N, C-alpha and C positions, 0 to 999 in steps of 0.2 A: 504493500500500500504506500509506504514511504517512497519507494523507488518510482512509483507511478506519479506521485506529486512532483518529485524532482524532475522527471522526464517532461511533465506538462509545463513546468516553469521554464525548462530549457527551450522547449518548442515555442513558448510565448515570447521569450527574450530573443530568440534567434529565428523567428518565423521567416524572415526575409531570406536568409541563407538556406534554410531547409526547403523553402519553395523553389529556389534556384536549383538545388541539387535534385529535387524531384523532377523538375522539368528536363534537366540535362539527362537524367536517367531514363525517363519515359519516352522522350522525343525520338531517339533512334529506334526504339521498338515500334512506335507508331509508323515511322517511315518504312521500316521493314515490312510491317503488316500491309501497308498500302500497296507496296510493290509486289507483295505476294498474292494480292487479289487478282484473279484472272479477268481483268477488264482492261480496255484500251487506256494507255497512259497518256494523259493530256500534256504532261511536261516531259519533253524528250531529253531527259538528263538521267544519267545513271544514279542509282541510289547512293553509291559511295561519294560521287561528286556533290550530290544534293546535301548529304550529311556534312561534308566538308564545308560547303557554303554556309549552312545554318550554324555549324560549329563556330566558324569565324565570326558570323553575325552575333551569335549569342555571347561569344567571348568579348566582343567590343561593347555590347550592351551591358554585359555583366561587369566589365571593368569600370565603365562609367557609373553604373549603379553602386558598385562597391566604393568608388571614390566619393560619391555623394553621401553614402551612408557613413563613411569614416569622417567626412567633413562635418556632417550634422552631429555625429558623436563627439567630435572635438569641440564643437560649439557648445553642446550641452555640458561637457566637462568644464569648459571655461566659465560658463554661466554659474555652475555650482561653486567654482573657486571664488567667483566675484560676489556671490550671494552675501548680503550683509548679515551680521549676527549681533543682535542687541538683546539685553535683558531689560525688561520694563517692570518697574514696581510702582504701584499706585496706592497711596495711603491717605486716609481722611485725617487731616490734622486739626481742623476746627469744625466740628460737626454742625454747630449752629449756623455757620456761614457757608457750609458746603465747599470748603476749600480743600484741595487735594495737593499733597506733595508728590511730585512726579520725579522718579529717579530713572535715568537711562544710562546703562553701562554698555560700552562698545567693546564687543569681542570679535569684531570682524578681522579675518586673516589678511584681507586686502584693504587698500586705502579707500575710504569712503568720504565724500564731501557733500556740502550743501544740505545740511540736515533740517527738515521741517517737522514740526509737531502739529499734526493736522495741517491747517493752512498757515500756521505761524512759523516764520523763519527763526531758526535757532542759531546756526553758525555755518560759515563756509568751510572751515577746517574743523573736523570733528575730533574732539578730545576723548579721553577714555571714559569720562563720567560727567553727567549733567544732573543737576538737581534744581528744581524750581517749583513754584506754587501756581496753581491754576484753578479757575472756576469754569463752570459750564452753563451756557445760556442765561447769563445774568445780564440785566439791563445796565446802562451806564450809571443810573442812579443807585442801583444795588451794589455796584463795586466801588462806588465813590468812597474814598477814605480807607479802603481795604488794601493791604499790602500783598498784591499778587503780581505775577509776571505776565500771565496770559488769561484771557477769558474766551473760551472756545464756543463759537456760536454757529458753526457750520451745519450742525445736525440737531434739529429741535427735539428729536426723540433718542438722543444718545444716552441718556441716563436710564439705568435699569431701576427696578422696583426698590432695590436696596440703596439707591442713591449713587452707586458707582457707575462710571461709564461702561457701556456694553463692550466697547472696543477702544483700543488706542491705535492711532495711525501715525506711522513715521514714514517720511519720504526722504530719499537721499540719492546721490549719484555715485557710481563706482568709477574705477580708474580707466575703464574703457568708454566712459561717457554714457552708460546706460542709466536711466532713472528708475529707481525701485520704489514700489509701493508696498510697505511692510505693515501688515495688520496683526494686532495682538488682541485676542478675544478673552473676555472674562470667564474664569472658571472658579468655582467655590469648592474648597476642600477643608473639612473640619472647621467651618465658619471663617476660614481665611480666604481672602480674595487673591487670585493669581491671574496673570495675563499671559496666555499661551500663544506663541508665534504661529500664525497660519496665514495662508493666502499671500505669500510673497510673490510678486510678479513685476516684470519689467513693463513700464508704461511708455 
């Protein structure tokens, strides 16, 4: 049973190469069967020459397809290398005012620049750690006199029933010039709130 699962995973990961091998194996048999049928041949070419022609054609197509496959694979590997890695912590520091302390820790292996917190610009050169205070969907009158760094108003339904934001959005650029949208969604465990990284995509 375990071997079957491993075999299925192998087929799924390598379906392109398996398909090419199947075609290359079956095609000569099909040509041989066609020439074995006792009917007039419409193509005045020997089966050996026809097989050689199709073998060359398939070889060219296969080489091009393999090149494209390897190129796409390299691109995916490069994107994985460039993928930003942040840890986001959200803590309510003043309950009566709904003020949150946001902590962003940068663990990216590659250089990332131009960090945004939702639609608020943070920094062009990203440091190892940021800490700031923010509110969500407050009016100008409500935040007057309150010491905060940002007031996020881009999503009117961003706060969950417990008063915490449903998600945290970070945007940044990598060293290849790609812009990343990094979303962290709220999860609760033992009455503690965590933000789990999900839906990282290049925009």
